[in-house]
C-alpha positions in Angstrom: 2.6 8.8 185.1 4.4 6.2 187.3 7.3 8.6 187.3 5.1 11.3 188.8 4.1 9.0 191.6 7.6 7.7 192.2 8.9 11.3 192.5 6.0 12.3 194.7 5.7 15.5 192.7 4.1 18.4 194.6 2.5 20.0 191.6 -0.8 19.2 190.0 0.6 18.7 186.5 -1.7 18.7 183.5 -1.5 15.0 183.2 -3.0 14.6 186.7 -6.0 16.8 185.8 -6.4 15.0 182.5 -6.4 11.6 184.1 -9.0 12.9 186.6 -11.3 14.0 183.8 -11.2 10.5 182.3 -12.3 8.8 185.5 -15.8 7.5 185.2 -18.4 8.4 187.8 -19.9 5.5 189.6 -23.5 5.3 190.5 -22.6 4.4 194.1 -23.3 1.4 196.2 -25.7 1.3 199.1 -29.4 1.5 198.3 -31.6 4.5 199.4 -35.2 4.0 200.4 -38.1 6.5 200.0 -37.2 8.2 203.4 -33.7 9.0 202.2 -32.1 6.4 204.5 -29.1 4.6 203.0 -28.6 0.8 203.5 -24.9 0.3 203.5 -24.6 -3.1 205.1 -21.5 -4.9 204.1 -19.9 -1.7 202.8 -17.0 0.4 204.1 -16.7 4.2 203.7 -13.1 5.6 203.5 -12.7 9.1 204.9 -9.5 11.2 204.9 -9.0 13.8 207.7 -6.3 15.9 209.0 -4.4 14.7 212.1 -5.4 16.8 215.1 -2.0 17.1 216.8 -3.4 19.3 219.6 -6.1 16.8 220.6 -5.0 13.3 219.3 -6.9 11.3 221.9 -10.0 13.3 221.6 -9.8 12.8 217.8 -9.6 9.0 218.2 -12.6 9.0 220.5 -14.5 11.2 218.1 -13.8 8.9 215.2 -15.0 5.9 217.3 -18.2 7.7 218.3 -19.0 8.8 214.7 -18.2 5.4 213.3 -20.7 3.9 215.8 -23.4 6.4 214.9 -22.8 6.0 211.2 -23.1 2.2 211.4 -26.3 2.6 213.4 -27.8 4.8 210.7 -26.5 3.0 207.6 -25.1 -0.4 208.6 -21.8 0.6 207.0 -18.3 0.7 208.5 -16.2 3.8 208.6 -12.5 3.7 207.9 -10.5 6.9 208.7 -7.2 7.8 207.0 -5.2 10.8 208.1 -2.7 13.3 206.7 -0.3 15.3 208.8 0.9 18.2 206.6 0.1 20.2 203.5 2.5 18.1 201.5 0.7 14.9 202.6 -2.6 16.5 201.7 -1.6 17.4 198.2 0.2 14.1 197.6 -2.9 12.1 198.7 -5.1 14.1 196.3 -2.6 13.5 193.4 -2.1 9.8 193.9 -5.7 9.0 194.4 -6.8 11.0 191.4 -4.2 9.3 189.2 -5.1 5.8 190.4 -8.8 6.4 190.5 -9.1 4.9 193.9 -8.6 6.0 197.5 -10.7 7.8 200.1 -14.4 8.3 199.3 -14.6 11.5 201.3 -11.8 14.1 201.8 -11.8 16.6 204.6 -9.7 19.4 203.1 -8.5 22.7 204.4 -10.4 25.4 202.5 -7.3 26.6 200.7 -7.0 23.1 199.1 -10.5 23.1 197.8 -9.4 24.9 194.6 -6.7 22.3 194.0 -9.3 19.5 194.4 -11.7 21.4 192.1 -9.1 21.8 189.4 -8.6 18.1 189.0 -12.3 17.6 188.0 -12.2 14.4 190.1 -14.7 15.4 192.8 -18.5 15.5 192.7 -20.0 18.8 191.7 -22.9 19.6 194.0 -26.2 20.1 192.3 -29.7 20.3 193.9 -29.8 16.5 194.4 -26.5 16.4 196.2 -27.3 19.4 198.4 -30.6 17.7 199.3 -28.7 14.5 200.4 -26.7 16.5 202.9 -29.6 18.4 204.4 -29.9 21.3 201.9 -27.6 24.2 201.2 -29.6 26.5 203.6 -28.3 24.2 206.5 -25.0 26.1 206.2 -23.8 29.5 207.2 -23.7 31.4 203.9 -20.2 32.8 204.6 -18.8 29.3 204.9 -19.8 28.6 201.3 -17.4 31.3 200.1 -14.7 28.8 199.0 -16.8 25.8 198.1 -16.2 26.5 194.4 -15.4 29.3 191.9 -19.0 30.4 191.9 -22.4 29.3 193.3 -23.1 27.1 190.3 -19.9 25.2 190.5 -19.2 23.9 194.0 -17.6 20.8 195.3 -17.0 21.5 199.0 -19.5 21.1 201.7 -18.6 23.3 204.7 -17.6 21.2 207.7 -16.2 23.7 210.3 -15.3 27.3 210.3 -11.9 28.3 211.7 -11.1 32.1 211.4 -7.8 33.1 212.7 -7.2 35.6 215.5 -4.6 36.4 218.2 -4.7 35.4 221.8 -3.1 37.7 224.4 -2.3 37.5 228.1 -4.4 40.2 229.7 -2.4 40.0 232.9 1.0 40.6 231.2 -0.6 43.4 229.1 -1.8 45.2 232.1 1.5 44.9 233.9 3.2 46.4 230.8 0.7 49.3 230.7 -0.9 48.0 227.5 -4.6 47.9 226.8 -5.0 45.5 223.8 -3.0 44.3 220.9 -2.1 46.8 218.2 -3.8 46.9 214.8 -0.6 47.3 212.9 2.2 44.7 212.5 4.8 47.3 213.5 2.8 48.3 216.5 2.5 44.6 217.6 6.2 44.1 217.3 6.7 47.2 219.5 4.3 45.8 222.1 6.1 42.4 222.0 9.4 44.2 222.9 7.6 45.8 225.9 6.4 42.3 227.0 9.8 40.7 226.6 12.1 40.3 229.6 12.3 38.8 233.1 11.8 35.3 231.6 8.9 36.4 229.5 8.6 36.6 225.7 6.5 38.9 223.6 5.2 36.3 221.1 4.8 32.6 220.7 5.4 31.8 217.0 5.5 28.4 215.3 8.2 28.7 212.6 8.3 25.0 211.8 4.6 24.5 211.5 3.4 23.1 208.2 0.5 25.5 207.9 1.1 28.7 209.9 4.0 30.6 208.1 2.4 31.3 204.8 -0.7 32.8 206.4 1.4 35.6 207.9 2.9 36.3 204.5 -0.4 36.2 202.7 -2.0 38.6 205.1 0.9 41.1 205.2 1.2 41.1 201.4 -2.6 41.5 200.9 -2.7 44.4 203.4 0.1 46.1 201.5 -1.9 45.9 198.3 0.1 43.1 196.8 -2.1 40.0 196.0 0.1 36.9 195.7 -1.9 36.0 192.6 -3.0 38.7 190.2 -5.0 37.2 187.4 -2.7 34.7 185.8 0.5 36.2 187.4 2.2 35.1 190.5 3.7 38.0 192.6 5.8 36.2 195.2 9.0 38.2 194.4 7.4 41.5 195.1 9.1 43.9 197.7 6.0 43.7 199.9 6.4 39.9 200.2 10.1 40.3 201.0 9.2 42.9 203.7 6.7 40.4 205.1 9.3 37.7 205.5 11.8 40.2 207.0 9.3 41.2 209.6 8.3 37.6 210.3 11.9 36.4 210.6 12.8 39.6 212.5 10.7 38.8 215.5 13.2 36.0 216.2 16.5 37.3 215.0 16.2 41.1 215.1 13.6 42.0 217.7 14.3 38.9 219.8 10.8 38.8 221.1 10.2 35.0 220.7 11.8 32.1 222.4 14.8 30.9 220.3 13.3 27.3 220.6 10.4 28.5 218.5 12.4 27.9 215.4 11.5 24.2 215.9 7.9 24.6 217.1 4.6 23.5 215.6 1.4 25.4 216.3 0.5 23.1 219.2 3.9 23.7 220.8 3.5 27.5 220.4 0.1 27.2 222.0 1.5 25.2 224.9 4.2 27.9 225.4 1.6 30.6 225.6 -0.5 28.5 227.9 2.3 28.5 230.5 1.6 32.2 231.2 5.0 33.7 230.2 4.2 34.9 226.7 2.3 38.0 225.9 0.9 37.3 222.4 0.0 34.1 220.4 -0.4 35.8 217.0 -2.2 33.1 215.0 -4.7 30.8 216.5 -8.4 29.9 216.4 -11.3 29.2 218.7 -9.9 25.7 219.2 -7.2 27.2 221.5 -9.8 27.9 224.2 -10.0 24.3 225.2 -6.3 24.2 226.0 -6.1 27.7 227.5 -9.1 27.1 229.8 -7.2 24.1 231.3 -4.0 26.0 231.7 -2.2 28.7 233.8 -3.8 31.5 231.8 -7.4 30.5 232.4 -9.3 33.8 233.0 -6.2 35.7 232.0 -6.4 35.7 228.2 -8.6 37.2 225.5 -8.8 37.0 221.7 -8.3 39.9 219.3 -8.1 40.5 215.5 -4.8 40.1 214.0 -3.2 43.4 212.6 -4.6 44.5 209.3 -1.9 47.1 208.4 1.2 45.8 206.7 4.8 46.0 208.1 6.3 49.4 207.5 3.0 51.2 207.2 0.8 53.1 209.5 -2.4 52.7 207.5 -3.6 50.5 204.6 -3.1 51.9 201.1 -6.2 52.3 198.9 -5.5 48.9 197.3 -4.8 47.2 200.6 -7.1 44.5 201.9 -8.3 44.3 205.5 -7.1 40.7 205.7 -8.0 39.8 209.3 -8.0 36.1 208.3 -8.1 33.8 205.4 -11.5 32.3 204.8 -10.6 29.3 206.8 -12.0 26.0 207.9 -12.6 22.5 206.4 -14.6 21.4 203.4 -15.8 17.9 202.7 -15.5 16.7 199.1 -16.7 13.4 197.6 -14.4 11.6 195.1 -16.0 11.1 191.7 -14.4 7.6 191.5 -16.2 6.5 194.7 -18.5 3.6 194.5 -20.1 4.7 197.8 -21.5 8.1 196.9 -24.8 7.7 198.7 -22.9 6.6 201.8 -20.5 9.5 201.4 -23.4 12.0 201.4 -25.0 10.2 204.4 -21.7 10.6 206.3 -21.6 14.3 205.4 -25.2 14.8 206.5 -24.5 13.2 209.8 -21.4 15.2 210.7 -22.9 18.6 209.5 -26.0 18.2 211.6 -26.6 20.7 214.3 -26.1 18.3 217.2 -22.9 16.8 215.7 -21.5 20.2 214.9 -22.1 21.4 218.5 -20.6 18.2 219.8 -17.5 18.8 217.6 -17.3 22.4 218.8 -17.4 21.2 222.4 -14.6 18.7 221.9 -12.3 20.7 219.6 -13.5 24.3 219.6 -14.0 24.7 215.8 -17.0 26.8 215.0 -19.9 25.1 213.3 -20.5 25.6 209.6 -24.1 24.6 210.4 -26.1 27.9 210.6 -28.3 26.7 213.6 -25.3 25.3 215.4 -23.4 28.6 214.9 -26.2 30.6 216.4 -26.3 28.3 219.4 -22.7 29.1 220.3 -22.7 31.6 223.3 -19.2 32.4 224.5 -18.3 36.1 225.2 -14.6 35.3 224.4 -15.6 34.5 220.8 -16.7 38.1 219.8 -13.4 38.9 218.0 -13.5 35.4 216.3 -16.9 36.1 214.9 -15.7 39.5 213.7 -12.7 37.9 212.1 -15.1 35.6 210.2 -16.8 38.7 208.7 -13.5 40.2 207.8 -12.0 37.0 206.3 -10.9 36.9 202.7 -10.7 33.9 200.4 -7.3 32.8 199.1 -7.1 32.7 195.2 -9.4 30.1 193.7 -6.9 28.5 191.4 -5.7 24.9 191.1 -2.2 26.3 191.5 -2.8 27.6 195.0 -1.7 24.4 196.7 1.7 24.7 195.1 1.9 28.4 195.9 1.0 27.8 199.5 3.7 25.2 199.7 6.2 27.5 198.0 5.6 30.2 200.6 6.1 27.7 203.4 9.2 26.2 201.8 10.9 29.7 202.0 10.6 29.3 205.8 11.7 25.6 205.7 14.8 26.5 203.7 15.6 29.4 206.1 15.4 27.3 209.3 19.1 26.6 209.6 19.9 30.3 209.3 17.2 31.3 211.6 18.8 29.0 214.2 22.2 30.6 213.8 21.5 34.3 213.6 19.4 35.4 210.7 18.5 35.1 207.0 20.4 37.5 204.7 18.4 39.7 202.3 20.3 38.0 199.4 19.3 34.5 200.5 15.7 35.6 201.0 15.5 37.3 197.6 16.9 34.2 195.9 14.4 31.9 197.7 11.5 34.2 196.7 12.7 34.2 193.1 12.7 30.4 193.1 9.2 30.4 194.7 8.0 32.9 192.1 9.3 30.7 189.2 7.7 27.5 190.6 4.4 29.3 191.3 4.2 30.9 187.9 4.7 27.6 186.2 2.0 26.1 188.4 -0.4 28.9 187.4 0.3 28.3 183.8 -0.3 24.6 184.1 -3.5 25.2 186.0 -4.6 27.6 183.2 -4.0 25.1 180.5 -5.6 22.3 182.6 
């Protein structure tokens, strides 16, 4: 097991899951009185969250504010840990599960909830646990879609909702004689060509982002009728997946509709480029972008739209194609089974998922509330397409192998960066990388099945 930690393996091997199952559940420190209030004086709750690279100072201030409110309510201290990438996220889950110690509460991207669930190391939510966080009916039902494999086996409490959409520059569209973004990926590429020139680019794309690339590939493949996971079979080396990567890479090297510098951009850098007013389309973003855009050169000159739902090379979806406007996206909060502070953990979750705190979080960062009353209170005419995207979102496969598959998809792009910088990725090189990703993903699926 030490070898696993030393090598920082990025796969949830069977030994990890087995170790997790052996961890004993602690009753939890911090006493609860008849009113449900938790006395946590002298205790510290450890919470793991994703680094918000777009709003780092705002995140620090939010942490300070929540820590003060939590201490006022419980008497306990809050300690925040952060992760900066999907690799960090998965590694933190693995190492903590194996050691039986680490954060009490994890804020995980929805696509990592299956990985956490597969370890068996996080608290399953029964009636008592849901009551401690304010009740299951506190949450928007759609946000519960990836809390567990079914309604009786859930570990994730919805924190925020983050459906993906496009932002587009209405002024540049009008100048090019365009009304709104196309509903097909080929049509969007054609529009991007019309928008490119005179110092402007058609798209802002974050090729080096740790989370963005695989979402394009997942959507395009699903729309073509090729699920990346079909039962116990991975399908990453399918022609539809290769076509997706060719289109995604082609925006840079073939169509030349993105800034060459984008090969090194994160999502926040692509957003900043779009905000300068010289890019027509920012093809994958969320409601959080509004805060930046409303303080930029494109204030009053942008709108949101659904991402295309017809795969590259097609003019309409096949019968088995999915209208994959967005992954079912957001953050879930899970409580470690090894935690000695479970009552405090649920008190923290109850605080941050309350209507007032959800609306405060939305005001600061732009993420939509998972709290149903908070969501109803949002009144922004720009967010219509985002709400629609939420209704047309589809969950990624609920398998413990998905974390590895997601990383495999991203690593195809990581491995291709040098060639993207120097002219383009050959079909042979892409095919080999997809075969490698297929092999790793299939092995991970088989391990998850045995686990």
